[in-house]
Backbone as CSV, one residue per row, in Angstrom:
resi,resn,N_x,N_y,N_z,CA_x,CA_y,CA_z,C_x,C_y,C_z
1,MET,-99.867,54.003,136.542,-99.504,55.302,136.035,-100.743,56.217,135.954
2,PHE,-101.886,55.669,135.549,-103.109,56.454,135.478,-103.503,56.938,136.861
3,LYS,-103.320,56.076,137.875,-103.665,56.445,139.249,-102.795,57.610,139.722
4,GLU,-101.501,57.551,139.411,-100.598,58.637,139.794,-100.989,59.945,139.110
5,PHE,-101.352,59.844,137.824,-101.768,61.052,137.100,-103.041,61.614,137.723
6,LYS,-103.984,60.758,138.069,-105.242,61.196,138.677,-104.968,61.912,140.000
7,GLU,-104.074,61.351,140.817,-103.717,61.993,142.095,-103.076,63.354,141.859
8,PHE,-102.208,63.434,140.868,-101.555,64.707,140.536,-102.585,65.738,140.082
9,ALA,-103.481,65.331,139.192,-104.461,66.264,138.638,-105.487,66.701,139.661
10,MET,-105.744,65.897,140.662,-106.765,66.224,141.644,-106.213,66.970,142.859
11,ARG,-104.925,67.195,142.889,-104.373,67.989,143.982,-104.932,69.387,143.923
12,GLY,-105.105,69.994,145.081,-105.705,71.321,145.156,-104.970,72.365,144.338
13,ASN,-103.646,72.380,144.397,-102.918,73.432,143.697,-103.017,73.313,142.182
14,VAL,-103.145,72.106,141.656,-103.292,71.936,140.197,-104.661,72.450,139.775
15,LEU,-105.690,72.106,140.539,-107.031,72.586,140.208,-107.122,74.098,140.345
16,ASP,-106.512,74.650,141.388,-106.495,76.106,141.564,-105.814,76.783,140.379
17,MET,-104.709,76.189,139.925,-103.994,76.756,138.794,-104.858,76.708,137.527
18,ALA,-105.565,75.612,137.304,-106.425,75.490,136.125,-107.533,76.539,136.154
19,VAL,-108.144,76.711,137.316,-109.193,77.728,137.451,-108.601,79.110,137.199
20,GLY,-107.421,79.376,137.723,-106.760,80.661,137.520,-106.465,80.932,136.048
21,ILE,-106.041,79.911,135.332,-105.746,80.079,133.903,-107.019,80.389,133.124
22,ILE,-108.104,79.673,133.433,-109.375,79.897,132.737,-109.893,81.300,133.018
23,ILE,-109.882,81.695,134.288,-110.349,83.043,134.643,-109.430,84.093,134.043
24,GLY,-108.123,83.841,134.033,-107.169,84.776,133.440,-107.402,84.971,131.951
25,ALA,-107.730,83.894,131.238,-108.000,84.010,129.801,-109.254,84.840,129.568
26,ALA,-110.293,84.590,130.371,-111.529,85.379,130.236,-111.260,86.844,130.587
27,PHE,-110.480,87.080,131.610,-110.134,88.449,132.019,-109.351,89.134,130.908
28,GLY,-108.476,88.394,130.251,-107.706,88.955,129.136,-108.601,89.404,127.997
29,ARG,-109.629,88.615,127.706,-110.561,89.011,126.639,-111.332,90.275,127.033
30,ILE,-111.688,90.383,128.310,-112.391,91.587,128.790,-111.485,92.811,128.627
31,ILE,-110.230,92.700,129.020,-109.294,93.810,128.916,-109.058,94.174,127.449
32,THR,-108.950,93.160,126.585,-108.761,93.427,125.162,-109.942,94.220,124.614
33,SER,-111.141,93.828,124.994,-112.329,94.567,124.559,-112.318,95.983,125.136
34,LEU,-111.931,96.133,126.391,-111.837,97.463,126.994,-110.892,98.351,126.205
35,VAL,-109.728,97.811,125.864,-108.736,98.598,125.118,-109.247,98.926,123.721
36,ASN,-109.684,97.890,122.984,-110.059,98.097,121.578,-111.362,98.854,121.407
37,ASP,-112.332,98.593,122.280,-113.676,99.128,122.059,-114.010,100.369,122.897
38,VAL,-113.300,100.573,124.000,-113.635,101.688,124.886,-112.525,102.734,124.943
39,LEU,-111.289,102.314,125.138,-110.197,103.271,125.327,-109.624,103.831,124.021
40,MET,-109.375,102.954,123.059,-108.691,103.403,121.851,-109.535,104.341,120.970
41,PRO,-110.850,104.156,120.842,-111.603,105.117,120.024,-111.496,106.571,120.506
42,PRO,-111.670,106.875,121.800,-111.493,108.276,122.215,-110.062,108.782,122.039
43,ILE,-109.078,107.914,122.297,-107.676,108.313,122.109,-107.429,108.620,120.643
44,GLY,-107.952,107.762,119.758,-107.809,107.990,118.325,-108.501,109.274,117.898
45,LEU,-109.658,109.567,118.477,-110.390,110.799,118.169,-109.589,112.032,118.604
46,LEU,-108.991,111.950,119.795,-108.166,113.062,120.293,-106.937,113.297,119.426
47,LEU,-106.438,112.231,118.815,-105.248,112.339,117.986,-105.583,112.531,116.500
48,GLY,-106.786,112.974,116.216,-107.125,113.259,114.820,-107.875,112.144,114.130
49,LYS,-108.804,111.514,114.829,-109.652,110.451,114.277,-108.845,109.300,113.718
50,VAL,-107.837,108.863,114.462,-106.990,107.754,114.063,-107.498,106.484,114.740
51,ASP,-107.715,105.440,113.960,-108.051,104.128,114.494,-106.752,103.323,114.554
52,PHE,-106.228,103.144,115.750,-104.911,102.507,115.903,-104.873,101.119,115.286
53,SER,-105.968,100.384,115.381,-105.949,99.012,114.868,-105.809,98.970,113.352
54,SER,-106.055,100.079,112.671,-105.929,100.089,111.211,-104.593,100.679,110.738
55,LEU,-103.732,101.050,111.644,-102.432,101.609,111.247,-101.484,100.484,110.838
56,PHE,-100.902,100.630,109.677,-99.970,99.604,109.198,-99.011,100.197,108.179
57,ILE,-97.905,99.510,107.985,-96.944,99.862,106.946,-96.979,98.724,105.935
58,ASN,-97.246,99.075,104.691,-97.342,98.090,103.622,-95.942,97.858,103.048
59,LEU,-95.470,96.624,103.079,-94.142,96.292,102.568,-94.184,95.732,101.148
60,SER,-95.386,95.486,100.632,-95.493,94.809,99.323,-95.385,95.751,98.131
61,GLY,-95.567,97.046,98.334,-95.496,97.987,97.215,-96.839,98.233,96.554
62,THR,-97.825,97.388,96.795,-99.169,97.572,96.263,-99.985,98.328,97.300
63,ALA,-100.781,99.292,96.861,-101.566,100.109,97.788,-102.825,99.353,98.222
64,TYR,-103.090,99.384,99.520,-104.309,98.801,100.091,-104.927,99.827,101.025
65,PRO,-106.246,100.034,100.918,-106.876,101.074,101.745,-106.950,100.718,103.221
66,THR,-107.048,99.435,103.548,-107.166,99.041,104.957,-106.232,97.870,105.242
67,LEU,-105.981,97.659,106.509,-105.179,96.526,106.944,-105.864,95.218,106.575
68,ALA,-107.167,95.172,106.728,-107.913,93.956,106.395,-107.761,93.605,104.914
69,ASP,-107.819,94.611,104.042,-107.643,94.367,102.613,-106.231,93.845,102.314
70,ALA,-105.248,94.432,102.964,-103.857,94.003,102.754,-103.659,92.575,103.224
71,ARG,-104.225,92.234,104.365,-104.077,90.869,104.876,-104.833,89.877,104.007
72,LYS,-106.004,90.275,103.529,-106.798,89.392,102.667,-106.021,89.080,101.383
73,ALA,-105.299,90.075,100.880,-104.513,89.898,99.652,-103.200,89.168,99.914
74,GLY,-102.871,88.951,101.196,-101.625,88.259,101.540,-100.403,89.140,101.474
75,ALA,-100.600,90.445,101.527,-99.473,91.387,101.458,-98.690,91.379,102.764
76,SER,-97.406,91.620,102.653,-96.561,91.746,103.848,-96.778,93.126,104.446
77,VAL,-97.166,93.153,105.708,-97.422,94.423,106.379,-96.833,94.400,107.777
78,ILE,-96.531,95.576,108.292,-96.169,95.748,109.700,-97.367,96.428,110.337
79,ALA,-98.099,95.678,111.142,-99.339,96.185,111.765,-99.001,96.827,113.099
80,TYR,-98.360,97.986,113.056,-97.924,98.630,114.290,-99.078,99.162,115.130
81,GLY,-100.217,99.429,114.537,-101.391,99.865,115.302,-101.892,98.749,116.209
82,THR,-101.945,97.545,115.669,-102.350,96.387,116.476,-101.334,96.163,117.599
83,PHE,-100.066,96.382,117.270,-99.017,96.243,118.279,-99.197,97.267,119.403
84,LEU,-99.542,98.515,119.043,-99.796,99.544,120.071,-100.978,99.150,120.951
85,ASN,-102.034,98.616,120.340,-103.180,98.143,121.126,-102.762,97.040,122.093
86,THR,-101.919,96.136,121.613,-101.474,95.028,122.455,-100.616,95.526,123.620
87,ILE,-99.776,96.508,123.374,-98.960,97.087,124.447,-99.863,97.740,125.503
88,LEU,-100.830,98.526,125.048,-101.765,99.155,125.977,-102.548,98.111,126.759
89,ASP,-102.949,97.064,126.075,-103.649,95.937,126.682,-102.804,95.348,127.816
90,PHE,-101.523,95.095,127.530,-100.616,94.534,128.533,-100.449,95.467,129.731
91,ILE,-100.275,96.750,129.466,-100.073,97.710,130.560,-101.301,97.743,131.469
92,ILE,-102.482,97.716,130.880,-103.698,97.733,131.708,-103.817,96.448,132.524
93,VAL,-103.569,95.298,131.902,-103.636,94.022,132.629,-102.621,94.008,133.769
94,ALA,-101.392,94.432,133.490,-100.356,94.454,134.529,-100.738,95.373,135.668
95,PHE,-101.313,96.541,135.351,-101.716,97.485,136.385,-102.854,96.933,137.226
96,VAL,-103.835,96.316,136.600,-104.955,95.734,137.342,-104.472,94.599,138.242
97,ILE,-103.577,93.758,137.736,-103.038,92.671,138.570,-102.242,93.241,139.730
98,PHE,-101.473,94.305,139.480,-100.733,94.970,140.554,-101.697,95.454,141.642
99,LEU,-102.786,96.125,141.241,-103.757,96.620,142.212,-104.420,95.473,142.982
100,LEU,-104.725,94.395,142.274,-105.360,93.241,142.909,-104.431,92.610,143.952
101,ILE,-103.192,92.388,143.592,-102.239,91.769,144.516,-101.953,92.710,145.686
102,ARG,-101.914,93.993,145.419,-101.705,94.973,146.499,-102.833,94.889,147.525
103,GLN,-104.079,94.778,147.043,-105.221,94.653,147.958,-105.193,93.334,148.725
104,VAL,-104.861,92.250,148.041,-104.784,90.948,148.716,-103.722,90.978,149.815
105,ASN,-102.584,91.603,149.522,-101.518,91.701,150.530,-101.954,92.542,151.720
106,ARG,-102.767,93.564,151.488,-103.260,94.387,152.598,-104.224,93.596,153.487
107,LEU,-104.979,92.678,152.876,-105.955,91.901,153.635,-105.324,90.776,154.443
108,LYS,-104.147,90.368,154.045,-103.455,89.296,154.787,-103.091,89.796,156.175
109,LYS,-103.276,88.932,157.157,-102.871,89.285,158.511,-101.353,89.178,158.605
110,PRO,-100.714,90.168,159.217,-99.263,90.047,159.357,-98.923,88.906,160.316
111,ALA,-97.832,88.251,160.052,-97.379,87.154,160.914,-97.059,87.711,162.290
112,PRO,-97.463,87.000,163.336,-97.156,87.507,164.667,-95.645,87.566,164.876
113,ALA,-95.230,88.598,165.576,-93.795,88.780,165.831,-93.307,87.670,166.749
114,ALA,-92.171,87.124,166.435,-91.595,86.076,167.249,-91.135,86.661,168.587
115,ALA,-91.321,85.863,169.632,-90.880,86.310,170.950,-89.358,86.467,170.932
116,PRO,-88.849,87.517,171.524,-87.397,87.711,171.513,-86.686,86.608,172.312
117,THR,-85.532,86.212,171.848,-84.752,85.174,172.533,-83.582,85.780,173.292
118,THR,-83.304,87.067,173.037,-82.204,87.722,173.754,-82.676,89.067,174.270
119,LYS,-81.915,89.590,175.229,-82.142,90.943,175.744,-80.771,91.574,175.948
120,ASP,-80.743,92.872,176.158,-79.475,93.556,176.377,-79.191,93.623,177.869
121,CYS,-77.932,93.353,178.211,-77.493,93.502,179.595,-77.549,94.980,179.941
122,PRO,-78.187,95.384,181.064,-78.288,96.801,181.407,-76.938,97.428,181.772
123,TYR,-75.922,96.611,182.030,-74.626,97.136,182.456,-73.635,97.283,181.292
124,CYS,-73.515,96.214,180.467,-72.531,96.269,179.385,-73.175,96.306,177.997
125,LEU,-74.497,96.203,177.946,-75.286,96.255,176.719,-74.999,95.112,175.739
126,SER,-74.449,94.010,176.232,-74.232,92.828,175.405,-75.531,92.052,175.297
127,ALA,-75.685,91.322,174.208,-76.877,90.488,174.026,-76.724,89.230,174.863
128,ILE,-77.747,88.945,175.677,-77.739,87.752,176.529,-79.092,87.071,176.413
129,PRO,-79.167,85.770,176.723,-80.455,85.081,176.659,-81.483,85.736,177.579
130,VAL,-82.748,85.680,177.195,-83.812,86.317,177.950,-83.894,85.760,179.375
131,LYS,-83.666,84.474,179.579,-83.800,83.856,180.891,-82.539,83.968,181.758
132,ALA,-81.513,84.627,181.256,-80.253,84.719,182.006,-80.452,85.545,183.282
133,THR,-79.779,85.094,184.372,-79.815,85.857,185.633,-78.465,86.503,185.907
134,ARG,-77.460,86.152,185.090,-76.141,86.753,185.211,-75.594,86.943,183.804
135,CYS,-74.978,88.088,183.539,-74.425,88.395,182.225,-73.155,87.590,182.006
136,ALA,-73.073,86.887,180.888,-71.889,86.078,180.567,-70.707,86.955,180.181
137,HIS,-70.936,88.199,179.820,-69.865,89.072,179.385,-69.231,89.871,180.533
138,CYS,-70.075,90.492,181.351,-69.553,91.335,182.431,-69.783,90.704,183.806
139,THR,-70.404,89.568,183.865,-70.747,88.778,185.063,-71.620,89.540,186.051
140,SER,-72.294,90.559,185.651,-73.201,91.301,186.547,-74.418,90.443,186.871
141,GLN,-74.876,90.582,188.113,-76.104,89.919,188.533,-77.281,90.707,187.943
142,LEU,-78.220,90.025,187.277,-79.358,90.664,186.625,-80.582,90.511,187.495
143,ALA,-81.450,91.514,187.426,-82.703,91.446,188.166,-83.578,90.387,187.550
144,ALA,-84.327,89.683,188.337,-85.252,88.655,187.828,-86.387,89.345,187.107
145,GLY,-86.827,88.736,186.018,-88.002,89.316,185.363,-87.756,89.512,183.967
C-alpha cells in the first residue's frame, strides 16, 4: 500500500498540482496585501477617509471604538468592511487569473486542421469521398485530382 501511495504522489500531475497550490497560496497573500495596503487606502480617502477594514456593525449593544476592540471584548459584530475587502480581493484574483489564462491560450499553437475526408461533387454538390472518381449520387465521372 505504501508503494502504491508513493507512485501516486510522485506522478507528475500530483506534483504539479501541489506546486500550483503552494504558488496560489503565496499569490493570494500578495493580492490580499495589494488590496488592503495599496488599493483600499486611496479608495477610503476618496470616500471620506474611510478605512474599510474597520467598518462594522456592533450587535452587542455596547459601544466599541474599533473593530479590534469589539473583537477583543468578544462582542458580536458584522464586519462588513472586511467582507468588502475580501470581495475586492476575489475580483482582483479572478481578473488576474483570467488575464493569465488568456495569455497562455494565445501562446498555445492551434491544432493543425484535419485533412478533409470529403469534397463536393461539382455537378450535384453532394458530399463524396475525396478519392472518389465517380459521384455515388449523380454517377458523374469526376476529374482526377
